[in-house]
C-alpha positions as CSV (number, residue, x, y, z in Angstrom):
1,M,132.8,-164.0,-65.3
2,T,134.3,-163.0,-62.0
3,E,138.1,-163.2,-61.3
4,R,137.6,-166.2,-59.0
5,S,135.5,-168.1,-61.6
6,Q,138.1,-167.3,-64.2
7,S,140.8,-168.7,-61.9
8,D,138.8,-171.8,-61.3
9,E,138.2,-172.4,-65.0
10,T,141.9,-171.9,-65.7
11,G,142.7,-174.5,-62.9
12,R,140.3,-177.0,-64.4
13,R,141.8,-176.5,-67.9
14,V,145.3,-177.1,-66.5
15,E,144.1,-180.2,-64.7
16,R,142.4,-181.6,-67.8
17,H,145.5,-180.9,-69.9
18,A,147.6,-182.7,-67.3
19,L,145.3,-185.7,-67.3
20,V,145.3,-185.9,-71.1
21,R,149.1,-185.5,-71.3
22,N,149.7,-188.1,-68.7
23,H,147.4,-190.5,-70.5
24,N,149.2,-189.9,-73.8
25,L,152.6,-190.4,-72.2
26,H,151.4,-193.7,-70.8
27,I,150.1,-194.9,-74.2
28,L,153.3,-193.8,-75.9
29,L,155.7,-195.4,-73.4
30,E,153.7,-198.7,-73.4
31,T,153.8,-198.7,-77.2
32,I,157.5,-198.1,-77.3
33,L,158.1,-200.9,-74.7
34,R,156.1,-203.3,-76.9
35,G,157.4,-202.1,-80.2
36,G,161.2,-202.3,-79.9
37,N,162.9,-199.9,-82.3
38,I,160.2,-197.7,-83.6
39,S,159.8,-194.5,-85.6
40,R,157.7,-191.5,-84.6
41,V,155.5,-192.0,-87.7
42,E,154.8,-195.6,-86.5
43,L,154.0,-194.4,-83.0
44,A,151.5,-191.9,-84.4
45,E,149.8,-194.7,-86.4
46,L,149.7,-197.2,-83.5
47,T,148.6,-194.8,-80.8
48,G,146.2,-192.5,-82.9
49,L,148.0,-189.5,-81.5
50,S,148.9,-186.6,-83.9
51,K,152.4,-186.4,-85.2
52,P,153.1,-183.1,-83.5
53,T,152.0,-184.6,-80.1
54,V,154.1,-187.6,-80.7
55,N,157.1,-185.4,-81.5
56,V,156.7,-183.4,-78.3
57,L,156.2,-186.4,-76.0
58,V,159.1,-188.4,-77.6
59,R,161.4,-185.4,-77.0
60,E,160.3,-185.2,-73.4
61,L,160.7,-188.9,-72.8
62,T,164.1,-188.8,-74.4
63,S,165.2,-185.8,-72.2
64,L,164.1,-187.7,-69.1
65,G,166.2,-190.8,-70.1
66,L,163.2,-193.1,-70.5
67,V,163.6,-193.3,-74.3
68,V,166.8,-193.3,-76.3
69,R,167.6,-193.0,-80.0
70,A,168.2,-196.4,-81.6
71,G,169.5,-195.5,-85.1
72,I,168.0,-194.7,-88.4
73,R,165.9,-196.8,-90.8
74,G,166.3,-196.1,-94.5
75,G,163.3,-195.4,-96.6
76,S,162.3,-194.9,-100.3
77,V,163.9,-192.2,-102.4
78,G,166.5,-191.5,-99.7
79,R,164.0,-190.8,-97.0
80,T,165.0,-192.0,-93.5
81,A,163.3,-192.4,-90.2
82,E,164.8,-191.9,-86.7
83,L,164.1,-194.9,-84.5
84,Y,163.5,-194.9,-80.7
85,R,163.4,-197.5,-78.0
86,A,162.8,-197.5,-74.3
87,E,165.8,-197.4,-72.0
88,P,165.5,-200.7,-70.1
89,N,167.7,-199.6,-67.2
90,A,165.8,-196.4,-66.5
91,G,164.0,-198.3,-63.8
92,M,164.2,-201.6,-62.1
93,V,162.1,-203.8,-59.9
94,L,163.1,-205.8,-56.9
95,A,160.9,-208.6,-55.9
96,V,161.1,-210.8,-52.8
97,D,158.9,-213.8,-51.9
98,V,159.0,-214.5,-48.1
99,G,158.4,-218.1,-47.2
100,A,158.6,-220.0,-44.0
101,N,161.6,-222.0,-45.1
102,R,163.1,-220.0,-47.9
103,L,163.4,-216.4,-49.2
104,R,163.4,-216.0,-53.0
105,G,164.3,-212.7,-54.8
106,A,164.8,-211.4,-58.3
107,T,165.2,-208.1,-60.1
108,S,164.0,-207.1,-63.6
109,N,164.5,-204.1,-65.9
110,L,161.8,-201.9,-67.5
111,F,161.2,-204.6,-70.2
112,G,160.5,-207.2,-67.5
113,E,163.7,-209.1,-68.2
114,V,165.0,-210.9,-65.1
115,L,168.5,-209.5,-64.3
116,S,169.3,-211.4,-61.1
117,E,167.7,-214.1,-59.1
118,R,168.7,-215.8,-55.8
119,F,167.2,-217.8,-53.0
120,I,168.4,-218.3,-49.4
121,D,167.2,-220.3,-46.4
122,A,164.9,-218.3,-44.2
123,P,166.7,-216.7,-41.3
124,R,166.1,-217.8,-37.7
125,R,163.3,-216.1,-35.7
126,G,163.9,-212.5,-34.9
127,H,166.2,-211.9,-38.0
128,L,163.7,-211.9,-40.9
129,V,164.0,-208.3,-41.9
130,R,167.8,-208.5,-41.8
131,G,167.6,-211.6,-44.0
132,I,165.3,-209.9,-46.5
133,D,167.6,-206.9,-46.6
134,S,170.7,-209.0,-47.1
135,L,169.1,-210.9,-50.0
136,A,168.0,-207.6,-51.6
137,R,171.5,-206.1,-51.4
138,Q,172.9,-209.2,-53.1
139,L,170.4,-208.8,-55.8
140,F,171.2,-205.1,-56.1
141,Q,174.8,-205.9,-56.6
142,D,174.0,-208.6,-59.3
143,A,171.9,-206.2,-61.3
144,P,173.7,-203.9,-63.8
145,S,172.2,-200.6,-62.7
146,T,173.5,-197.1,-62.2
147,T,173.0,-194.5,-59.5
148,E,170.4,-192.9,-61.7
149,T,168.2,-196.0,-61.8
150,L,164.8,-195.7,-60.1
151,W,163.9,-198.8,-58.0
152,V,160.5,-200.1,-56.9
153,G,160.3,-203.0,-54.5
154,V,157.5,-205.6,-54.1
155,V,157.4,-208.2,-51.3
156,G,155.0,-211.2,-51.1
157,A,154.3,-212.5,-47.6
158,P,151.8,-214.9,-46.1
159,G,149.1,-213.2,-44.1
160,V,146.6,-210.3,-44.5
161,V,147.8,-206.8,-45.4
162,D,145.5,-204.3,-43.8
163,P,144.6,-201.8,-46.5
164,S,144.2,-199.0,-44.0
165,T,147.3,-199.5,-41.9
166,G,149.6,-201.6,-44.1
167,K,150.3,-204.0,-41.2
168,L,150.4,-207.7,-41.6
169,S,148.3,-210.1,-39.6
170,L,147.4,-213.8,-39.6
171,S,151.0,-214.7,-40.4
172,M,151.0,-217.7,-38.1
173,N,153.7,-219.6,-40.0
174,I,156.1,-216.6,-39.8
175,P,155.7,-214.9,-36.4
176,D,158.2,-212.2,-37.3
177,L,155.7,-210.7,-39.7
178,M,152.9,-210.3,-37.2
179,D,151.8,-206.6,-36.8
180,L,154.8,-205.5,-38.8
181,H,154.5,-202.6,-41.3
182,L,156.9,-204.3,-43.7
183,A,156.6,-201.8,-46.5
184,D,157.7,-198.9,-44.3
185,V,160.6,-200.9,-42.7
186,L,162.0,-202.0,-46.0
187,G,161.3,-198.7,-47.8
188,S,163.5,-197.0,-45.2
189,L,166.3,-199.6,-45.7
190,W,166.2,-199.5,-49.5
191,G,165.3,-195.9,-50.1
192,C,162.6,-196.7,-52.6
193,P,158.8,-197.3,-52.7
194,V,157.9,-200.8,-51.4
195,V,154.6,-202.6,-52.0
196,V,153.7,-205.6,-49.7
197,D,151.0,-208.0,-50.8
198,N,149.8,-211.4,-49.9
199,D,152.0,-214.0,-51.5
200,V,149.1,-216.1,-52.9
201,N,147.6,-213.0,-54.5
202,L,150.9,-212.4,-56.2
203,A,151.1,-216.0,-57.2
204,A,147.8,-215.6,-59.0
205,V,149.1,-212.5,-60.8
206,G,152.2,-214.5,-61.8
207,E,150.1,-217.3,-63.3
208,L,147.9,-214.7,-65.0
209,Q,150.8,-212.8,-66.6
210,H,153.3,-215.6,-67.2
211,G,151.8,-219.0,-66.4
212,C,148.9,-221.3,-67.0
213,A,146.2,-218.6,-66.6
214,K,147.2,-216.4,-69.5
215,G,144.1,-215.2,-71.3
216,I,141.8,-216.3,-68.4
217,D,139.9,-213.5,-66.6
218,N,138.2,-215.7,-64.0
219,F,140.2,-218.3,-62.1
220,A,141.4,-219.2,-58.6
221,F,144.8,-220.1,-57.3
222,L,144.7,-222.4,-54.3
223,S,148.1,-222.7,-52.6
224,I,148.8,-225.6,-50.2
225,G,152.1,-225.6,-48.4
226,N,152.8,-224.8,-44.8
227,G,149.7,-222.7,-45.0
228,V,146.6,-222.8,-47.2
229,G,145.5,-219.7,-49.1
230,L,143.6,-218.5,-52.2
231,G,144.2,-215.9,-54.8
232,A,141.0,-215.1,-56.7
233,V,141.0,-213.3,-60.0
234,V,137.6,-212.0,-61.2
235,N,137.2,-210.2,-64.5
236,G,141.0,-209.9,-64.6
237,E,141.4,-208.3,-61.2
238,V,142.6,-209.8,-57.9
239,V,139.8,-209.8,-55.3
240,R,141.0,-208.5,-51.9
241,G,137.9,-207.8,-49.9
242,S,137.2,-204.9,-47.5
243,R,140.0,-205.8,-45.0
244,G,142.4,-207.5,-47.4
245,A,141.3,-210.9,-46.1
246,A,139.6,-212.3,-49.3
247,G,141.1,-215.7,-50.0
248,E,141.8,-216.8,-46.4
249,V,140.3,-220.2,-47.2
250,G,142.5,-221.8,-44.6
251,Y,139.6,-220.8,-42.2
252,L,137.0,-222.8,-44.0
253,P,135.3,-225.0,-41.4
254,L,136.4,-228.3,-42.7
255,G,138.5,-229.6,-39.9
256,D,137.9,-231.9,-37.0
257,D,136.7,-229.1,-34.7
258,P,136.2,-225.8,-36.5
259,F,135.3,-224.2,-33.1
260,G,138.6,-225.3,-31.4
261,P,141.3,-222.8,-30.4
262,A,143.8,-224.2,-33.0
263,S,141.2,-223.7,-35.8
264,R,140.7,-220.1,-34.7
265,R,144.4,-219.4,-34.5
266,R,145.5,-221.1,-37.8
267,G,142.4,-222.0,-39.6
268,S,140.4,-225.3,-39.6
269,L,141.3,-226.3,-43.1
270,E,144.9,-225.3,-42.8
271,E,145.2,-227.4,-39.6
272,I,144.4,-230.6,-41.4
273,A,145.3,-229.9,-45.1
274,G,148.6,-227.9,-44.7
275,A,151.9,-229.7,-44.6
276,A,151.8,-230.2,-40.8
277,G,148.3,-231.7,-41.0
278,I,149.4,-234.1,-43.7
279,R,152.3,-235.3,-41.5
280,V,149.9,-235.7,-38.5
281,A,147.5,-237.8,-40.7
282,A,150.4,-240.1,-41.7
283,R,151.4,-240.7,-38.0
284,R,147.8,-241.4,-37.1
285,L,147.3,-243.9,-39.9
286,R,150.6,-245.6,-39.0
287,A,149.4,-245.9,-35.4
288,S,146.1,-247.4,-36.6
289,G,148.0,-250.2,-38.3
290,V,148.0,-249.1,-42.0
291,E,150.9,-250.8,-43.7
292,T,153.8,-248.7,-45.0
293,L,157.5,-248.8,-45.9
294,L,157.9,-245.2,-44.9
295,G,160.0,-244.2,-41.9
296,S,158.6,-242.9,-38.7
297,R,158.7,-239.2,-39.6
298,P,158.4,-238.9,-43.4
299,T,158.2,-235.6,-45.2
300,V,155.2,-234.7,-47.3
301,E,157.2,-235.2,-50.4
302,Q,158.2,-238.7,-49.3
303,I,154.6,-239.5,-48.4
304,F,153.4,-238.5,-51.9
305,E,156.3,-240.4,-53.6
306,A,155.4,-243.5,-51.6
307,A,151.7,-243.1,-52.8
308,E,152.8,-243.1,-56.4
309,L,154.7,-246.3,-55.7
310,G,151.6,-247.9,-54.3
311,D,152.4,-247.6,-50.5
312,P,149.1,-248.1,-48.7
313,L,149.7,-245.4,-46.1
314,G,150.9,-242.9,-48.8
315,R,147.9,-243.6,-50.9
316,A,145.5,-243.1,-48.0
317,V,147.1,-239.8,-47.1
318,L,147.1,-238.6,-50.7
319,D,143.4,-239.6,-51.0
320,R,142.5,-237.8,-47.8
321,E,144.2,-234.6,-48.9
322,A,142.5,-234.7,-52.3
323,R,139.1,-235.1,-50.8
324,L,139.7,-232.2,-48.4
325,L,140.9,-229.9,-51.2
326,A,138.0,-231.0,-53.4
327,L,135.6,-229.9,-50.6
328,A,137.4,-226.5,-50.4
329,A,137.4,-226.3,-54.2
330,M,133.6,-226.9,-54.2
331,S,133.2,-223.9,-51.8
332,I,135.3,-221.8,-54.1
333,S,133.4,-222.9,-57.1
334,A,130.0,-222.2,-55.6
335,T,131.2,-218.7,-54.6
336,L,133.3,-217.5,-57.5
337,D,132.4,-219.8,-60.4
338,P,136.0,-219.8,-61.8
339,Q,136.8,-221.2,-65.2
340,V,140.0,-222.8,-63.9
341,L,141.3,-223.8,-60.5
342,I,145.1,-223.8,-60.2
343,L,146.8,-225.8,-57.5
344,G,150.2,-224.6,-56.3
345,G,152.5,-224.3,-53.3
346,G,154.9,-226.9,-52.0
347,V,152.1,-229.4,-51.6
348,G,149.4,-228.4,-54.1
349,G,151.3,-228.7,-57.4
350,N,151.8,-232.5,-57.1
351,P,150.4,-234.0,-60.3
352,A,148.9,-237.1,-58.6
353,L,147.1,-234.8,-56.1
354,V,145.9,-232.5,-58.9
355,A,144.4,-235.5,-60.8
356,L,142.6,-236.8,-57.7
357,V,141.2,-233.3,-56.8
358,Q,139.8,-233.1,-60.3
359,K,138.2,-236.5,-59.9
360,Y,136.5,-235.7,-56.6
361,L,135.5,-232.2,-57.7
362,N,133.8,-233.6,-60.8
363,E,131.8,-235.8,-58.4
364,L,130.8,-232.9,-56.2
365,S,130.2,-230.1,-58.7
366,P,127.6,-229.9,-61.5
367,F,129.9,-227.4,-63.3
368,A,132.9,-228.3,-65.4
369,I,135.9,-226.7,-63.7
370,E,139.3,-227.6,-64.9
371,V,142.0,-228.2,-62.2
372,R,145.5,-227.4,-63.3
373,P,148.9,-227.5,-61.6
374,S,150.8,-224.3,-61.3
375,E,153.0,-223.8,-64.3
376,L,155.4,-221.5,-62.4
377,R,155.6,-223.7,-59.3
378,G,157.8,-222.1,-56.6
379,R,158.4,-219.0,-58.7
380,A,154.7,-218.0,-59.1
381,A,154.6,-215.4,-56.3
382,L,158.0,-214.0,-57.4
383,F,156.9,-213.5,-61.0
384,G,153.7,-212.0,-59.8
385,A,155.7,-209.5,-57.6
386,L,157.8,-208.6,-60.6
387,S,154.6,-207.9,-62.7
388,V,153.1,-205.8,-60.0
389,G,156.4,-203.9,-59.6
390,L,156.6,-203.2,-63.3
391,D,153.1,-201.6,-63.3
392,R,154.1,-199.5,-60.3
393,L,157.5,-198.6,-61.8
394,R,156.0,-197.4,-65.1
395,T,153.4,-195.4,-63.3
396,T,156.0,-193.8,-61.1
397,L,158.3,-193.0,-64.1
398,L,155.4,-191.3,-65.9
399,A,154.5,-189.4,-62.7
400,L,158.1,-188.1,-62.6
401,S,157.8,-187.2,-66.2
402,H,154.6,-185.3,-65.5
403,S,156.4,-183.4,-62.6
404,R,159.4,-182.7,-64.8
405,I,161.6,-184.4,-62.2
406,N,164.7,-186.1,-63.7
407,T,165.2,-189.7,-62.6
408,S,168.7,-188.9,-61.5
409,G,167.2,-187.1,-58.6
410,A,165.1,-190.0,-57.5
411,S,167.6,-192.8,-57.1
412,A,166.3,-195.7,-55.2
413,R,169.5,-196.6,-53.6
């Protein structure tokens, strides 16, 4: 064997060793996170790793501050076992959900426990980044962290995140986001890695991890609020598409004029089924002579409340919305064949609307698809962002362990 081939073989062995070691670290840390106070013998039994390997990895995780000693458990004939647990504050996640009317934020530790949560009114146009940063700093102050804590940020925003450039587009309801590389801007302000994702995709993750889609690998989350969007989960994974635009169902050609300029700009379905379209429909029905006790400019919430009380205009608007969403749901059903369709957003989670969509979808579709309201409601995207952040945080911590970098040198603030 030549000197070069020997060097290549040595490099491959080192690489294989590093991959195996990193995989074992991941298994071990996940087991400790799930297991609470746990001994090295129990870790070996649960992971299938050898006791010497467990001893080495536990010592390394302890030296890095990711795992701490948690006392001693007594055994038979005087035998004792040293217990270990994960250090919850070794890393923290910051999550922000950017809405047209409100900004929501939360932080969690390595266990996924929520440490702080706030919401504020959305800032006026031109001040969005400043508003997000202000919210984040309030959350930082509320969370009991230290300067050694590693932070990861995840932000959910309406629109399409280009996978090649990271820029946002199609954020018509929040113009400040258009063509903005939000991850870079906020990463510079916060000094930590930042992930930006579509808010409805994150809402789907939230329902998958913490809401009404637990244990379901194939479902769709249809959000209706100021905008209309879809988060599709197939075989347990969020579908994003080649350009990050999978789920932009607001552009389904279901409006009055799908070829009109407004439909191209905002989406045909969004124009008529979003909150603004619902209010327009109410005004038109009033002008046509439909009876109502509603005022001249009712909110969507007031319209739906009136519908439940039997108001003719409210019932007509609710029925129209349900039929539109059932048509959209039929398109989703025919394309993805989900087991469950979840309705969420400021409009979509209304129980009366959910029931009507189920009724009309049953009439349209030969397949039995259950329609459910979002369990997490307005916090779905926020909880999804926390889940995505936890995955990224744990991966980052393990990568630092692999590189032998102490977390104190990688403070996120």
